[in-house]
C-alpha positions as CSV (number, residue, x, y, z in Angstrom):
1,M,86.1,-137.0,-150.0
2,T,84.1,-140.1,-150.7
3,T,80.5,-140.7,-149.8
4,E,79.3,-144.2,-148.7
5,T,76.0,-145.1,-150.1
6,H,73.8,-147.9,-148.8
7,T,71.0,-149.5,-150.6
8,A,68.2,-150.5,-148.2
9,P,66.8,-154.0,-148.5
10,A,63.4,-154.2,-150.2
11,G,61.7,-155.2,-146.9
12,Q,63.3,-152.3,-145.1
13,S,62.1,-149.9,-147.9
14,V,58.5,-151.1,-147.5
15,L,58.7,-150.7,-143.8
16,T,60.1,-147.2,-144.2
17,L,57.3,-146.3,-146.5
18,L,54.7,-147.7,-144.1
19,L,56.2,-145.8,-141.2
20,A,56.4,-142.6,-143.2
21,R,52.7,-142.7,-144.4
22,R,50.4,-143.6,-141.5
23,E,47.4,-143.7,-143.8
24,L,49.0,-146.4,-145.9
25,L,49.9,-148.4,-142.9
26,L,46.4,-148.2,-141.5
27,I,44.9,-149.3,-144.9
28,V,47.2,-152.4,-144.8
29,V,46.2,-153.1,-141.2
30,I,42.5,-152.7,-142.0
31,I,42.8,-155.1,-145.0
32,A,44.7,-157.6,-142.8
33,T,42.0,-157.3,-140.1
34,V,39.2,-157.9,-142.6
35,I,41.0,-161.0,-143.9
36,I,41.6,-162.4,-140.4
37,F,38.1,-161.9,-139.1
38,S,36.4,-163.1,-142.3
39,I,38.3,-166.3,-142.1
40,A,37.5,-166.7,-138.4
41,N,33.9,-165.9,-138.9
42,P,32.5,-165.6,-142.5
43,P,29.5,-163.5,-141.5
44,F,32.0,-160.7,-140.9
45,L,31.7,-159.8,-144.6
46,S,27.9,-159.8,-144.6
47,L,26.3,-156.4,-145.6
48,A,24.4,-156.4,-142.3
49,H,27.7,-156.5,-140.3
50,L,29.5,-154.1,-142.6
51,F,26.7,-151.6,-142.5
52,G,26.6,-152.0,-138.7
53,V,30.3,-151.1,-138.5
54,G,29.7,-148.0,-140.6
55,R,26.9,-147.0,-138.3
56,S,29.1,-147.4,-135.3
57,T,31.8,-145.2,-136.8
58,V,29.5,-142.1,-136.9
59,Y,29.4,-140.8,-133.3
60,I,33.0,-141.9,-132.6
61,G,34.1,-140.4,-135.9
62,L,32.5,-137.0,-135.3
63,M,34.1,-136.8,-131.8
64,A,37.4,-137.9,-133.2
65,L,37.5,-135.1,-135.8
66,G,36.9,-132.6,-133.1
67,V,39.7,-134.1,-130.8
68,M,42.0,-134.1,-133.9
69,L,41.6,-130.3,-134.3
70,V,42.5,-129.7,-130.6
71,L,45.5,-132.1,-130.8
72,L,46.8,-130.4,-133.9
73,T,47.1,-127.2,-131.9
74,G,49.1,-129.0,-129.2
75,G,46.2,-129.4,-126.8
76,I,43.9,-132.2,-125.8
77,D,40.2,-132.6,-125.2
78,I,39.1,-135.3,-122.9
79,S,35.6,-133.9,-122.3
80,V,34.0,-134.8,-125.6
81,S,31.9,-137.7,-124.3
82,A,30.4,-135.4,-121.5
83,I,29.7,-132.7,-124.1
84,A,28.1,-135.2,-126.4
85,V,25.8,-136.7,-123.8
86,S,24.9,-133.2,-122.3
87,S,24.0,-131.9,-125.8
88,M,22.0,-135.0,-126.6
89,Y,20.1,-135.0,-123.4
90,L,19.4,-131.2,-123.2
91,T,18.3,-131.2,-126.8
92,T,15.9,-134.1,-126.2
93,V,14.5,-132.5,-123.1
94,T,14.0,-129.1,-124.8
95,L,12.3,-130.6,-127.8
96,M,9.9,-132.6,-125.6
97,A,9.2,-129.7,-123.3
98,F,8.1,-127.4,-126.1
99,D,6.4,-130.3,-128.0
100,Y,8.4,-129.3,-131.1
101,Q,6.9,-130.5,-134.4
102,G,9.4,-129.0,-136.9
103,T,12.3,-130.5,-138.8
104,F,15.3,-132.4,-137.5
105,L,17.6,-129.6,-138.6
106,A,16.4,-127.6,-135.6
107,A,17.5,-130.4,-133.3
108,V,20.9,-130.5,-135.1
109,A,21.3,-126.7,-134.7
110,L,20.4,-126.9,-130.9
111,A,22.8,-129.8,-130.2
112,V,25.6,-128.2,-132.2
113,L,25.0,-124.8,-130.3
114,I,25.0,-126.5,-126.9
115,G,28.2,-128.5,-127.8
116,G,29.9,-125.4,-129.2
117,L,29.1,-123.4,-126.0
118,L,30.5,-126.1,-123.8
119,G,33.6,-126.3,-126.0
120,L,33.9,-122.6,-125.7
121,V,34.2,-122.9,-121.9
122,N,37.1,-125.3,-122.5
123,G,38.7,-122.9,-125.0
124,V,38.5,-119.9,-122.7
125,L,39.9,-121.7,-119.7
126,V,42.8,-123.0,-121.7
127,T,43.7,-120.0,-123.8
128,W,42.9,-117.0,-121.6
129,L,43.7,-118.5,-118.2
130,K,46.7,-120.4,-119.5
131,L,45.5,-123.7,-117.8
132,P,46.7,-127.1,-119.1
133,S,44.2,-128.5,-121.6
134,L,44.5,-132.0,-120.1
135,I,43.6,-130.8,-116.6
136,V,40.8,-128.4,-117.8
137,T,39.1,-131.0,-120.0
138,I,39.3,-133.7,-117.3
139,G,37.7,-131.2,-114.9
140,T,34.9,-130.2,-117.4
141,L,34.3,-133.9,-118.2
142,T,33.3,-134.5,-114.6
143,L,31.7,-131.0,-114.3
144,Y,29.4,-131.4,-117.3
145,R,28.3,-134.9,-116.4
146,G,27.7,-134.0,-112.8
147,A,25.8,-130.9,-113.7
148,L,23.6,-132.8,-116.1
149,L,22.7,-135.5,-113.5
150,A,22.3,-133.0,-110.7
151,F,20.3,-130.2,-112.3
152,V,18.6,-131.7,-115.4
153,G,17.6,-135.2,-114.6
154,T,18.5,-138.9,-114.7
155,D,15.5,-140.2,-116.6
156,R,16.1,-142.3,-119.7
157,F,13.9,-141.4,-122.6
158,R,12.9,-144.3,-124.8
159,S,10.2,-142.3,-126.6
160,L,12.1,-139.6,-128.5
161,P,10.7,-136.6,-130.4
162,A,9.3,-137.6,-133.8
163,Q,12.2,-135.8,-135.7
164,M,14.8,-137.9,-133.9
165,A,12.8,-141.1,-134.3
166,E,12.5,-140.5,-138.0
167,F,16.2,-139.8,-138.4
168,S,16.9,-143.3,-136.9
169,G,15.5,-144.8,-140.1
170,F,17.3,-142.4,-142.5
171,A,19.2,-144.5,-145.1
172,V,21.0,-143.7,-148.3
173,F,21.1,-147.3,-149.5
174,R,18.9,-150.4,-148.9
175,T,19.3,-153.9,-150.2
176,S,18.5,-157.5,-149.2
177,D,21.0,-159.7,-147.3
178,N,20.1,-163.3,-146.7
179,G,16.4,-162.6,-147.0
180,R,16.3,-159.5,-144.8
181,I,16.5,-155.8,-145.6
182,V,19.6,-154.0,-144.6
183,A,20.4,-150.3,-145.0
184,L,23.4,-148.0,-144.8
185,H,22.5,-145.2,-142.5
186,G,22.6,-141.7,-143.9
187,A,24.7,-140.5,-140.9
188,V,27.7,-142.3,-142.5
189,L,27.5,-140.1,-145.5
190,I,27.2,-137.0,-143.2
191,L,30.4,-138.0,-141.4
192,I,32.2,-138.4,-144.7
193,V,31.0,-135.0,-145.9
194,I,32.0,-133.3,-142.7
195,G,35.4,-135.0,-142.9
196,A,35.9,-133.8,-146.5
197,V,35.0,-130.2,-145.5
198,L,37.4,-130.3,-142.6
199,A,40.2,-131.8,-144.8
200,L,39.7,-129.0,-147.3
201,A,39.7,-126.3,-144.6
202,L,42.9,-127.7,-143.1
203,S,44.7,-127.9,-146.4
204,R,43.4,-125.0,-148.3
205,S,42.6,-122.2,-145.9
206,W,44.6,-119.8,-143.7
207,W,42.8,-121.2,-140.7
208,G,44.0,-124.7,-141.4
209,R,47.6,-123.4,-141.9
210,Y,47.4,-121.6,-138.6
211,I,46.1,-124.7,-136.9
212,Y,49.2,-126.6,-138.0
213,A,51.6,-123.7,-137.3
214,I,50.4,-123.4,-133.7
215,G,50.9,-127.1,-133.0
216,D,54.3,-127.1,-134.7
217,N,55.7,-124.1,-132.9
218,E,53.4,-121.8,-131.0
219,E,56.0,-119.1,-130.3
220,A,57.1,-118.9,-133.9
221,A,53.5,-118.7,-135.0
222,E,52.8,-115.9,-132.6
223,R,55.8,-114.0,-133.9
224,M,54.4,-114.4,-137.4
225,G,51.2,-112.7,-136.4
226,V,49.0,-115.8,-136.0
227,P,46.1,-115.1,-133.6
228,V,47.0,-118.0,-131.5
229,R,44.3,-117.6,-128.8
230,T,41.5,-117.1,-131.4
231,I,42.5,-120.1,-133.5
232,R,42.9,-122.4,-130.4
233,V,39.4,-121.3,-129.1
234,T,37.9,-122.2,-132.5
235,A,39.4,-125.6,-132.3
236,F,37.8,-126.2,-128.9
237,V,34.5,-124.8,-130.1
238,L,34.5,-127.0,-133.2
239,S,35.4,-130.0,-131.0
240,G,32.4,-129.3,-128.8
241,A,30.1,-128.7,-131.7
242,L,31.0,-132.0,-133.4
243,A,30.6,-133.8,-130.0
244,G,27.2,-132.2,-129.7
245,L,26.2,-133.5,-133.1
246,A,27.7,-136.9,-132.3
247,G,25.6,-137.1,-129.2
248,L,22.4,-136.2,-131.1
249,F,23.1,-138.8,-133.8
250,Y,23.9,-141.4,-131.1
251,A,20.5,-140.9,-129.3
252,A,18.6,-140.9,-132.6
253,M,20.2,-144.0,-134.0
254,S,19.9,-145.9,-130.7
255,R,16.4,-144.5,-130.1
256,T,17.1,-143.7,-126.5
257,A,18.4,-140.6,-124.6
258,D,20.2,-141.8,-121.5
259,P,22.2,-139.3,-119.4
260,A,24.5,-142.1,-118.3
261,S,25.4,-143.2,-121.8
262,L,28.8,-142.7,-123.6
263,S,30.7,-143.0,-120.4
264,G,34.4,-143.8,-121.1
265,V,34.0,-143.4,-124.8
266,E,36.5,-140.5,-124.8
267,M,39.4,-143.0,-124.5
268,T,38.2,-144.9,-127.6
269,V,38.0,-141.6,-129.4
270,L,41.5,-140.6,-128.3
271,A,42.9,-144.0,-129.3
272,A,41.4,-143.6,-132.7
273,V,42.9,-140.2,-133.2
274,V,46.4,-141.2,-132.0
275,L,46.2,-144.4,-134.0
276,G,45.3,-142.3,-137.1
277,G,48.6,-140.5,-136.9
278,V,47.8,-137.2,-135.1
279,A,50.8,-136.3,-133.1
280,V,50.1,-135.8,-129.4
281,T,52.6,-132.9,-129.4
282,G,50.6,-131.1,-132.2
283,G,51.3,-130.0,-135.7
284,R,50.9,-133.3,-137.5
285,G,47.9,-135.4,-138.6
286,S,45.2,-135.7,-141.1
287,V,41.4,-136.2,-141.4
288,L,41.9,-139.3,-143.5
289,G,44.2,-140.9,-141.0
290,T,41.8,-140.0,-138.2
291,L,38.8,-141.6,-140.0
292,L,40.9,-144.7,-140.8
293,G,41.8,-145.0,-137.1
294,V,38.1,-144.8,-136.2
295,L,37.2,-147.4,-138.8
296,L,39.9,-149.8,-137.5
297,I,38.9,-149.4,-133.8
298,T,35.2,-149.8,-134.4
299,M,35.8,-152.7,-136.8
300,V,37.9,-154.6,-134.2
301,G,35.4,-153.8,-131.4
302,S,32.4,-155.1,-133.3
303,S,34.2,-158.0,-134.7
304,L,35.4,-159.3,-131.3
305,V,31.8,-159.7,-130.3
306,L,31.0,-161.4,-133.6
307,V,33.7,-164.0,-133.1
308,G,32.7,-164.6,-129.5
309,I,35.5,-162.8,-127.7
310,P,34.3,-161.1,-124.4
311,T,33.8,-157.3,-124.7
312,A,36.2,-156.8,-121.8
313,W,39.0,-157.5,-124.3
314,Q,38.1,-154.4,-126.2
315,Q,39.8,-152.3,-123.5
316,L,42.9,-154.3,-123.9
317,F,43.0,-153.6,-127.6
318,I,42.2,-149.9,-127.1
319,G,45.3,-149.7,-124.8
320,L,47.4,-151.5,-127.4
321,F,46.1,-149.1,-130.1
322,V,47.2,-146.1,-128.0
323,L,50.6,-147.5,-127.5
324,F,50.9,-148.4,-131.2
325,G,49.7,-144.9,-132.2
326,V,52.4,-143.2,-130.0
327,G,55.1,-145.8,-130.6
328,V,55.1,-145.7,-134.4
329,P,55.8,-141.9,-134.6
330,A,58.5,-142.3,-131.9
331,L,60.1,-145.1,-134.0
332,R,59.9,-143.0,-137.1
333,E,61.5,-140.0,-135.4
334,R,64.3,-142.2,-134.0
335,R,65.0,-143.5,-137.5
336,N,65.1,-139.9,-138.8
337,E,67.5,-138.9,-136.1
338,R,69.7,-141.8,-136.8
339,R,69.7,-140.9,-140.5
340,R,70.6,-137.3,-139.7
341,G,73.4,-138.4,-137.4
342,M,75.2,-140.3,-140.2
343,V,78.5,-138.7,-141.2
344,V,80.3,-138.9,-144.5
345,S,83.8,-140.5,-144.5
346,E,86.7,-138.7,-146.1
């Protein structure tokens, strides 16, 4: 029996490597994007713009990390934008009603608690009532926003509690750029720390292994003794908690609490997660890939405005990113199936 061996061309080998490692592919695309936009508009590389991009990644990044956890279990969470704005607005109203004068950590705790409870509703409906997560979270997306507007209020607060106003100026690095002071907001560092903690939890803990196991094969995981319902509920709770934190940070950094804000941002979040390599069928994805997807999408969105392209085009690019994020894994799987289908000749 003889075995035929084929040596792939160098270009094909590079393509195979890029398709196999989504993070590497995203890094290459991000570098190419930076080069293209910096040539089209040199101010793209200014510290003011780069720090602005970092600032924009915070609230989308936090929501994306939560959606990633749900997707890894084989579910989906479309309600994160409604949870974010509900947590943000309820926290603001509560602090103002009680004339709270304490630290910003109390606002963080309240927003995370509200978000976690709203995420718990999603988790219970999906895991205990066996309802499809897509339908449930589309329903709660509308429910949470409708309840907020109907029962809490529609007033936009431009004067926020002192703790939130102070956080808007929280910076970890300040410098001068073309004669003006620019700063890297501290929330960027918080996003990185949360991402690092989640990455460690997913790779080093039994909880993380269970998350991937459920998404890969729920029935097999259940036979192995994995508490599927409990783990899936924790994913929804964490998704809600992170969305609540994202909403609070968004209000603090924009210095306004508007119950109508963040509408439609859930599609941007989903696009970033899928683009980052998280499989829509569950069981595959990483924190690094998710954050790189968030960075690419926010970079493109802010840069389109910088070079004078209408903001309406952002929706076109988001749609392309979703198709790209789904298409690359499909192409990789097809290549793998073709490779497994090769026979040896006798």
